[in-house]
ZAMARGU-4260 file (C-alpha; in steps of 0.2 Angstrom, whole numbers, plus 5000, padded with zeros to 4 digits):
<rodrens>
0) 4870/5030/4850 | 4853/5029/4851 | 4841/5039/4862 | 4837/5027/4871 | 4858/5024/4875
5) 4859/5041/4878 | 4846/5044/4890 | 4855/5028/4899 | 4871/5037/4898 | 4865/5056/4905
10) 4857/5044/4920 | 4872/5035/4923 | 4885/5051/4922 | 4876/5058/4940 | 4881/5043/4948
15) 4893/5043/4959 | 4913/5040/4952 | 4911/5023/4960 | 4893/5019/4954 | 4899/5023/4935
20) 4917/5013/4937 | 4906/4999/4943 | 4896/5000/4929 | 4907/5004/4919 | 4919/4989/4924
25) 4901/4977/4922 | 4895/4984/4905 | 4914/4980/4900 | 4912/4962/4905 | 4897/4957/4894
30) 4908/4963/4882 | 4921/4951/4882 | 4919/4932/4879 | 4918/4922/4896 | 4936/4914/4897
35) 4941/4896/4895 | 4942/4886/4905 | 4960/4877/4901 | 4969/4899/4898 | 4959/4903/4915
40) 4967/4886/4926 | 4984/4890/4916 | 4988/4906/4922 | 4981/4900/4939 | 4994/4889/4939
45) 5006/4900/4933 | 5004/4915/4945 | 5007/4902/4959 | 5023/4897/4951 | 5030/4913/4951
50) 5024/4918/4968 | 5034/4902/4974 | 5048/4908/4969 | 5048/4923/4973 | 5045/4917/4990
55) 5061/4904/4988 | 5072/4916/4980 | 5073/4911/4966 | 5071/4926/4957 | 5078/4944/4958
60) 5064/4955/4962 | 5069/4971/4952 | 5059/4990/4958 | 5050/4997/4944 | 5059/5013/4943
65) 5073/5004/4939 | 5066/4994/4926 | 5056/5010/4920 | 5073/5017/4920 | 5078/5002/4911
70) 5065/5003/4896 | 5065/5022/4894 | 5086/5021/4891 | 5083/5007/4879 | 5068/5015/4868
75) 5077/5031/4868 | 5091/5024/4860 | 5082/5015/4845 | 5075/5032/4841 | 5091/5039/4841
80) 5097/5022/4829
</rodrens>
């Protein structure tokens, strides 16, 4: 790490937690390429479709605790094989 980067890090670490989180998010966002418009639109449509299915009662909602238990049981079973 350059001395300039180390100086920025030192200053950033003195910030309150919320400001450090905002700064970290901004830095991470600067590394990501901008999403393709058609991908973003496809995700918006998929989310809308899933929300509509939930609101219509077409899907069964499963509590996280049950999903977690099922996954852990499968993982434990796979490890025993």
